[in-house]
N, C-alpha and C positions, 0 to 999 in steps of 0.2 A: 790667667787664673783673675780671680774677682778679687777687689782689692782687700776687702775685710777679710778674704781666706790668705793674706797673706803672713798675717799675725797668728798664726796656727802653723807654728813650727815644725811639732809632731805628724801635724794632716798632711804637709806636705812633702813630707819624708815617710810616707805611711805608704805602700805600692796596693794596688787592687789585686785581689786573691786570682789565682790561675781561672779556680770556678768560675768568676766573672769574664774573664775572658772567652773562657769557652764556650759558654753560655750566649754573651751577644754575639757572637760567629757560628751559633747553631740558629739561632733566633733573625736573623742576616739572611742566613743561608736557608732557611727556609722560609722565608719570606719570597725570597729571589724564586725560590723553585716552586711556591703556592703560583706567583706571577705567571711564572714561563709557561705551568701548565695550565692556569686556567684559559691562557692564549694560546698554548699549541693543541688543547686538547680538542677533537671534534665533537659536534653534540647538534645529534637531528631535530629541528624544533617540530612539535606536532600545534596539531589541531583535537584537543582530546573532546569526548561527548561522552554521554549516555542515550540507551535507546533499547531498541527491540528487537527482533527479528518482525519482520511482515513481507510482504509479495508484492512486485509492483504491477502483476498481471491480478485487476479486481476479480479475476474466476479464481484464482490461486487462495484468495483469503477467505477465512470464517465466513460462512454466512447462515442467515437466518431462512427457517424455512416456515413461510406465510402459507394462512389460509386464503384460497380462492374466494372461500363464499361463505357467510355464515352457517353456524351452525352448531350440533353436539360432536364431542371427541368420540366414537364408535369403538373404536379398538388403536390399541397401542399395537405397531409391528414391532416394535424394537426396542432396546433399553439402552441407558445411557452408556457409551462407552465400549459401544457394537460396534463390530466392521461392517461396512456395507457395500456391495458393491453397484453399478449404474443400473438405475430402473427397479431398484430394492424399494417395496413398500414400507414408509415410516409411517404413516397414521390416516386410519378412514374415517373422514367427518359423514353424520346423519344429520338431516334435515329435518328442525323441529316440525315439519309437514310431512306426515309422513306420505301423504297424496301430491306432492308437490310435481315430481315428475310425471306423473299422471296425466295432470293438469298441461303440463306444458306442453304435452304431446298432443294435448288434445287444440290446445291454442294454437301448436305449431301446425298441424292439420289444415283449421281450419282457414290459416293464413296464405297457406301452401295452393289450397283449393280458392282463396280468392284471387291470387298472383296469376292461376291457371286462366280464370274467368277475364282475369283485365286483358291477357296477351289473346285474348282469342276475340275478345271487344276490339282490338287494337287492327289483328288483322284482317277483321270484318271490314272495319272500317276504310284500312287501305283499297281492297279490293274496291269496295262503295267508290273512293274516291278517285281510286284508278276508271271507274265506268263513266263517272262524270265528267272525268275530261273528257274522253271520248267524245260524249256524248256533247259538250261545249262545245269539241272542234266541230260539231255538224250543227250549229244552231240549234240544239234540243233541248237545252239547260240555259240559264241565267249565270251570267257571274258571281252574282248573290249564291245561288244555290254551289257554287262550287265554292267559294270561299269557305263557306256556312261546314261543306263536308272537312275543308281543312282546318278550320279549328276544330270539329271534333276529334278527326283524330290528333290534334296535338295536345287534345286535352283526355285521350285516353292514354299516350303515350307516356304525359306524367303521372297518371294515376297507375301504368303496370310498374315506373322506378321506385313510386311509392311502394307498392307491392313488394317488390323484388327486396327494396332493404329494408321491409320489417321482414322478412322471408328468414336474409340473414341476420338479421337481429336477433332472432329466435333462435338460429341454430348456434349462437355463440351463447345465448343465455342457457338454452338445453344441452349444450357441452360444459359450460363449466359447472350446472348444477349434478350435471352425470359424474364428473370427472374429482369425487371428492377424495379420492385415495390421493395422499402426497408421496413423492418418490423421490427417492435419491439423482438428485443431479449428477453425479458421476463418483467414482472408487472414495471413500472416506471413511469418517468416525464419526457418528453421533454425539455430540457432547453433553447437553442440556435439553432437557424436554419439563416442557411445561405441564404443572400440577392440575391437570385438567379434567374430568370428565363427564357421564350424562348429564350430571347438575350443573356448569359449566356453559356456558353460551361464549360461541366461537365467533366473532365478527369479523367480517373480510378485513385481510390483513395484517391480523393478530398473527405472535410469532408463534407458530408449534413447538420449533426445536432448534438447537443451533447445529451448523451440520462443518466439521471441517475435511477439505479434500485433501486425497493423497498425491504425492509425489508432485509436487508442487515447486516451484522455482523459486527460489527464498530471496531473499535483500535483506538489507540490514539497513534502517534509519537508524542516524545519530542528531544529536540534537545540539550541537555548536553553537559557541560565542560570538555574539553579534562582532566581534574584534577579527575570531578568526574567519567569518566566512567570507569576505570579500577577497582571500589569497586562497579559497580553495577550489580547482579549478577539474573537471571531469577528466578522469584519466590517472590520478595521485593514487598511492600506495597508502594503502591500510593495512593497520593493522588490529586484531579483531579478540577480542577474549569476551567466549559465551559463557554465560551462567554455568554456575557448576561443573567448569572443566578447569583441571587446575593448571596454574600459570607462574612463571615466573619473567616478568616485565620489567624492561628500561627504556621507558619512549623517546630518549635520547641517543642511544647505541641497541638500534632495533636487529644487530646481525647478530646480538648474544642471548636474545629474546626467547624464550621458551616456552612451547603451551598455546602461542595464538598462532591464528589463521590471518591470511591473505585476504586483501579486498581492493577494489579497484571504488573511487567514487564514481558513481552512474550519473548524479545533477546535485545542486542545489537549489530547494525550494527560493523563489524569488520574493516570498512573504515572510515576514519573521511573524514568529510567534508572540502571545501579550506578553513575556517577559522577553523577548529580544533576541531571543535566542534563532536559529537560522535549523531545518531538517535537512538532511542530508543524508542521499540513500546510496548505500554498498552494495556491490556485488559481489559474488566470490570471484577470485582473481584467476584465470583456468590453468595459470601457466603455475602455480602452486598446490600442494595437497587438498583435496578437497574439504569442505566444510565436515563438522559430524552430524551425522546421518537426523532422522526425524526423530528420531530416540533417543537424542540428548538433545537435540537445540528444536526445539520446536516453534511452533510460531506462538508469538506474542512472550518467547524466554525476555531475557533481559539480555543486555550484551553491552559491553565498553569499548571505544575503539579509538584510535590515534592516528588523526590523517598526517600523513608524515610530508613535510613543508622544507624549508632551503636548510642546508646545512651551515651551520656558526658554530665560532669558539664558544665553548663552556662561561667561559667569562664574560664575555656579550649574552649568555642566556640569562646568568644568572641577573645582571645590569639589570635587563629587558623586563624578568618578573619581580625583582623588586621595584620598577620603577612601574611595574601595569601596563606595558606597550606592549603593541600589536605584535606577530614572529614580523620580519622583515622580508619585505617584499622582492627579494628577490630571484635571478635569473637560474638559480642553480637547485631548484624544487628535488626533492627525493622520489625520484618517481619511477624506479628501480624496483624490482621483486626484493623483500626485505625480508632476511631475519623465519627462515623456513626451517622445520623442526629440525633440522640437521647443524642451522647457524649460519647457511650460505650467506654473504653478505654482496649483491650484485646491486649495483648503483649505474642508474642510468641519468645523463644530467644532457 
């Protein structure tokens, strides 16, 4: 006891209340239990990120229906939200010159006739060269005359090749002007239409409508932190929450999560975005229940995902989060099929 306290006889003889002893024991027991819990409780580290539903195959993504030639909107065959089959008409364009097709046809006919004349001239020159070669062997023509025939033949061949190229160019031009009805590239849905009519000039390359294909192979692209990106590997398990889908998620205990769906990391893009995040592409885990159909999880819908990494203690995870350290780069990544709808917990280490 402190020397100053020895002068207080009454204080020395005053015992501590029993409640204080009990409270001290409870506090010590609680601290010990907390430390033991933090040390023994397992926790699965995750690389969390927000993203959206997309598609790995560019043909499965939302497409812009563009005009091949300039013109005016003649007739819309569809409305927004309409379901289409492959090759169904979408819009028909009309040219500002109503007689353009006729003039192109006449020009094509002239080019074809010129090409036919060049072909006949080439054949005639070839026969003439053959005749002069025979006469040269007999000494009836000079070498100069033979060489002039050869030069003439090569010039006619060049003219024939040029006219043939012009014929092909006219075929392409006439085909583009004739096919001014844009059609659906595959089964799908019309999303948006441009507000244009006969008063609006459409240039080549302008977007006429937006088309969403049907029966696409979906994928999820997540934006993850640059701290977590080096630890994400192809094949790692992912838990996904789709926008508008009820979920009860415990990122550290995926086995008790409800409403999430399984995925697998396909690859991580090697280039960071402007904010330093990386895009991770996630595909559907075929060993779990399928993702919601396209009526509930559509292209462009927002998602949140948790890429499952190493399993550590809860205390280590709290310490890591307080110090803003990256997840542990261990060899026991949580790669199994986790937290299915029934709560099964299958871990592969």
